MARFINU-798363 format. One line per 5 residues: number of its first residue (from 1); their letters; for each residue x, y, z of C-alpha. Coordinates in steps of 0.001 Angstrom, whole numbers, plus 500000, padded with zeros to 6 digits. Each point is the difference from the previous one (the first is absolute). Layout:
% MARFINU-798363
NUM	A	X/Y/Z; ...
This chain:
% MARFINU-798363
1	XXXXX	516175/523775/094477; 499070/496655/499510; 497372/499755/496032; 498252/496928/499316; 500329/498876/496775
6	XXXXX	496533/498786/497877; 500121/496492/498490; 500716/500569/496211; 499926/503870/501040; 501275/501697/496455
11	XXXXX	502849/502040/500702; 500556/504066/498336; 503400/501235/499484; 500007/503664/499690; 503396/501626/498582
16	XXXXX	500380/503543/500526; 503159/502659/501005; 498955/500507/503334; 497564/501550/502913; 501930/503143/500133
21	XXXXX	496198/501926/500294; 497925/501459/496586; 496663/498958/498401; 500830/497306/498273; 501663/497510/502637
26	XXXXX	496755/501201/502335; 497781/498966/497274; 502264/496636/499881; 499376/499428/503368; 495705/500449/499662
31	XXXXX	500224/496956/497500; 502436/498025/501740; 498113/500176/503208; 496230/499536/498209; 501816/496891/498004
36	XXXXX	501051/498849/503074; 496156/500140/501500; 499393/497830/497053; 502387/497289/500920; 502471/500967/498318
41	XXXXX	503767/499682/501901; 501746/503156/499116; 503718/500409/499545; 502045/503159/498871; 503306/500604/498665
46	XXXXX	501510/503192/500416; 503127/501149/497527; 501292/502287/502996; 499558/499629/503509; 497554/502562/501174
51	XXXXX	496718/499627/501564; 498647/502861/501783; 496764/497679/500134; 500726/497280/502840; 496616/500195/501457
56	XXXXX	498128/499106/496471; 502423/497117/499239; 500590/498212/503157; 496891/496766/498636; 502118/500174/496809
61	XXXXX	503239/498556/498924; 503162/502156/499076; 503400/499913/498558; 502454/501860/498686; 501918/499852/496683
66	XXXXX	502766/502573/500940; 500305/500894/496500; 503506/501637/498853; 500622/503839/501218; 498023/501993/497169
71	XXXXX	497572/497880/498355; 496848/501536/501752; 500789/503422/499073; 500323/502389/497034; 499282/498792/496144
76	XXXXX	497160/497378/499912; 500172/498560/496558; 503671/499589/500010; 502134/497026/499702; 500712/499056/504137
81	XXXXX	501499/496408/499616; 499890/498053/503307; 502879/498051/501349; 499832/496352/500061; 500218/499917/503653
86	XXXXX	496415/502224/500278; 498857/497702/497011; 500308/496718/501839; 498969/501763/503367; 496518/500747/497897
91	XXXXX	499675/496914/498534; 500516/498128/503025; 497767/501660/501646; 497135/499447/497640; 500950/496497/499925
96	XXXXX	499321/499688/504198; 496826/502158/499849; 498674/498034/497192; 496936/502765/499314; 497455/499747/497650
101	XXXXX	499692/503172/498264; 502633/502832/500232; 499257/503481/499847; 502832/502715/499265; 499226/503493/500425
106	XXXXX	500688/503642/500615; 503307/500927/498155; 503627/498451/500048; 498844/496608/500692; 498625/499501/496636
111	XXXXX	503832/499829/499312; 500409/496421/501204; 497424/498905/497606; 502535/498344/497347; 501603/498159/503572
116	XXXXX	497055/498278/501142; 498357/496407/498413; 496372/499486/500895; 497140/499357/498405; 497415/501971/501686
121	XXXXX	501803/504175/500126; 498060/502927/499321; 500975/502985/500062; 497987/502864/502117; 500391/503826/498391
126	XXXXX	499095/502545/502969; 501405/502580/497266; 500971/500662/496816; 503412/498954/499370; 500219/502283/497189
131	XXXXX	499223/503088/500931; 500036/502942/497283; 503072/501674/499218; 500661/503329/500998; 499882/503188/497886
136	XXXXX	502690/501524/498664; 500809/502487/497220; 503852/498946/500597; 501049/498175/496972; 502786/498048/501771
141	XXXXX	497262/499304/502849; 497422/498433/497133; 502447/498014/498341; 501117/498526/503349; 496362/499577/501639
146	XXXXX	499207/498454/496396; 502890/497592/500218; 498987/499134/503828; 496302/499101/498984; 500886/498103/497567
151	XXXXX	502747/497535/502193; 496792/500323/503070; 497827/498576/497375; 502095/497456/498647; 500670/498392/503586
156	XXXXX	496111/500468/500757; 499327/497653/496956; 502955/497944/501280; 498640/499557/503438; 496313/499632/499608
161	XXXXX	499033/498666/496353; 498471/496769/500555; 498710/500570/503900; 496965/500209/502305; 499519/503943/500400
166	XXXXX	497545/501554/502313; 499908/503597/499018; 497936/502910/502593; 497891/501622/497127; 498842/499871/496339
171	XXXXX	502851/502605/498700; 502784/497738/501214; 498695/496764/498799; 499460/501297/496475; 503813/501440/500445
176	XXXXX	501380/496915/500806; 498299/498085/497649; 500797/501692/497158; 503859/499848/501193; 499812/496237/500374
181	XXXXX	497469/498614/497925; 498899/498034/502947; 495909/499097/500335; 500891/499141/503134; 499579/502869/502348
186	XXXXX	497318/500361/502734; 498954/503817/501625; 499139/499633/503697; 499510/503109/501808; 501300/500661/503323
191	XXXXX	497474/499562/502826; 500616/501164/504006; 498528/498971/503175; 497024/502092/500739; 500856/502516/502877
196	XXXXX	498738/498484/503740; 499656/503532/501694; 498025/502817/497321; 499881/502507/503173; 500966/503330/498561
201	XXXXX	503084/502107/501356; 500487/503347/500267; 501763/501262/496850; 503532/500911/500525; 501130/500673/496483
206	XXXXX	498930/501276/496908; 501856/498240/497477; 501219/495885/501166; 502684/498662/497719; 500926/496362/500714
211	XXXXX	502504/497530/498356; 503440/499366/498912; 502083/503541/499197; 501289/498822/496434; 500252/501925/497255
216	XXXXX	496901/498130/498137; 497913/501583/503145; 500161/503693/498760; 499596/501234/503280; 501717/503317/499266
221	XXXXX	496761/500213/497783; 497939/500185/503001; 502230/502288/501865; 499825/502913/497575; 496070/499445/499538
226	XXXXX	499733/500050/503968; 502438/503319/499809; 498305/501737/497349; 495998/499112/500831; 497574/501562/502397
231	XXXXX	500648/497218/503181; 501285/501979/503121; 500486/496772/502148; 502560/497569/499896; 501204/496818/497786
236	XXXXX	501383/496906/501282; 502301/497633/498052; 500209/496269/501303; 502524/497535/498029; 503615/499848/499555
241	XXXXX	502373/500123/497222; 502805/501214/497945; 498310/503605/499327; 499485/501215/503602; 502770/502050/500593
246	XXXXX	498952/501584/496241; 496361/500667/500913; 500799/502033/503264; 502314/502058/498213; 497271/500511/497351
251	XXXXX	497815/500882/502774; 502289/502193/502028; 500332/501828/496244; 496230/500277/499658; 499800/501635/503852
256	XXXXX	498000/497289/501308; 502650/497350/501824; 498125/501678/503323; 496313/498361/498361; 501405/496799/499306
261	XXXXX	500547/496967/502055; 502419/497437/498992; 498840/496537/501941; 502476/497425/498201; 498828/496419/500019
266	XXXXX	497372/499049/502222; 498029/496954/500897; 496729/501377/499878; 499191/502352/497092; 495999/499452/500563
271	XXXXX	500427/502845/502992; 501758/502730/497502; 497370/499549/497312; 496662/500004/502993; 501116/503567/501309
276	XXXXX	500706/501316/496189; 497572/501487/497874; 501495/499121/497359; 502547/496834/498215; 502023/501618/497106
281	XXXXX	501437/497569/497817; 502412/501481/497393; 501962/497306/498285; 501107/499286/496251; 498755/496365/500668
286	XXXXX	498004/498059/501485; 498619/496277/499956; 497197/500228/501796; 500390/501948/503469; 499022/498724/503308
291	XXXXX	500114/502859/501779; 497332/501276/497716; 497853/497691/501349; 500757/500391/503654; 499883/503510/499726
296	XXXXX	496369/499969/498514; 498897/497108/502495; 501194/502670/502548; 498016/502225/498616; 502720/502287/498907
301	XXXXX	499414/501287/496394; 503324/499579/497878; 501567/502477/497019; 501455/497597/497667; 502363/500608/496895
306	XXXXX	498006/498056/497183; 502887/498180/498982; 498800/496185/499743; 496953/498365/499378; 500661/498459/503660
311	XXXXX	499549/503329/500865; 497012/501119/498481; 497448/497534/500515; 500344/500454/503538; 498504/503369/499307
316	XXXXX	496230/498501/498938; 497370/502665/500685; 499846/503171/498385; 500457/502039/503140; 503135/498153/500867
321	XXXXX	502238/500796/496383; 499814/503280/501484; 503154/498696/501988; 501201/498168/496748; 502843/502542/498466
326	XXXXX	501735/500385/496557; 503650/498157/500427; 502453/502476/501157; 497891/503129/499974; 501414/501335/503264
331	XXXXX	497393/502984/499543; 497046/498088/499753; 501107/497669/502772; 499877/503421/501892; 496707/500853/498904
336	XXXXX	498051/496588/501029; 501699/500732/503289; 498423/503229/500261; 496553/498256/499025; 500283/497454/501899
341	XXXXX	500895/501570/502983; 496902/501967/500020; 497879/497738/498746; 500974/495682/500278; 498667/498039/497486
346	XXXXX	497845/497184/501147; 501015/496550/500702; 497674/497040/499717; 499161/498674/503358; 500439/496408/498164
351	XXXXX	503459/501106/498900; 501375/496705/501853; 498190/497706/497911; 502269/501265/497065; 503316/498844/501930
356	XXXXX	499093/496612/501004; 503387/498142/501068; 497851/496986/500030; 498971/499744/495849; 504043/501007/499360
361	XXXXX	500653/496659/501867; 497570/498355/498072; 501123/500916/496412; 503722/498895/501878; 498774/496647/500539
366	XXXX	498490/499490/496931; 503215/500558/498478; 501829/497738/502704; 497516/497163/499800
């Protein structure tokens, strides 16, 4: 495909883990497209050569760093040195592109910060890199977790001291500022495109979960609450991840496997949201999850754990707060299901104004220029 370059066009290089699928990756592509519409030339460097969004990336320049096996995966904040060949390829690519700005985001891409030489780097946190420790009454596990936290915080400080940082909510800004003694931290909430088709669809599911099936999403809480609730319909789980087999076993144990549809990864999650009466997000930690805005814009109420300011701020009317549940309280999750399935809260007609992708892009451009 032929792409014409504008004279003196500024180039933005995004560096991310991969494009397998997920909210953070969709958010990255949304921002990249909006910046492209504003006249920027977009380059995207993947650490792993996986792209499930080929139709959305055709107008961008894509590259693959082909990092060694194991670099993307496992514990994040530990030493994972790159070999000299990969470092050379990374810096040669940056010299070739000559980007005016580099935006590093998602997870393991942050680990290449020490190897990059560029004066305009933005580190964009779409989630908390330092999630809370799991509680344990085992003294050995407690000491081990305490030691890990010390190691992780040291690595975090070494990576991000004196860096330009963008977070999704005020909680993360305050947390990272206290660790880094860094005044240059900006808060830019996620923006998402307004749905083009607002027509309603027949409801096939009572409850819908959309997201990666990973430990931090705690989908098992949703399954248990659904099992214990008064709901007699079906639940749909849209997404893939390492917890899928355990979630299927739990559903079987709860005796509701025949009432839960595990769909896997799909390109159009919006259809499943619109066909559901409620969307659920029982995460342990979140930055500013875009799936809440997507669901509300499609007139599907959301139930979520109050795990961050980025979640709580999206339930901004007294009526909507009926969907905001105390963190890790499965019984409260069940009661919220029972309540909202009978009497959903009212979603304001101008909800889309709170999720303007243009406003988000404007705030990024101020930092880029």
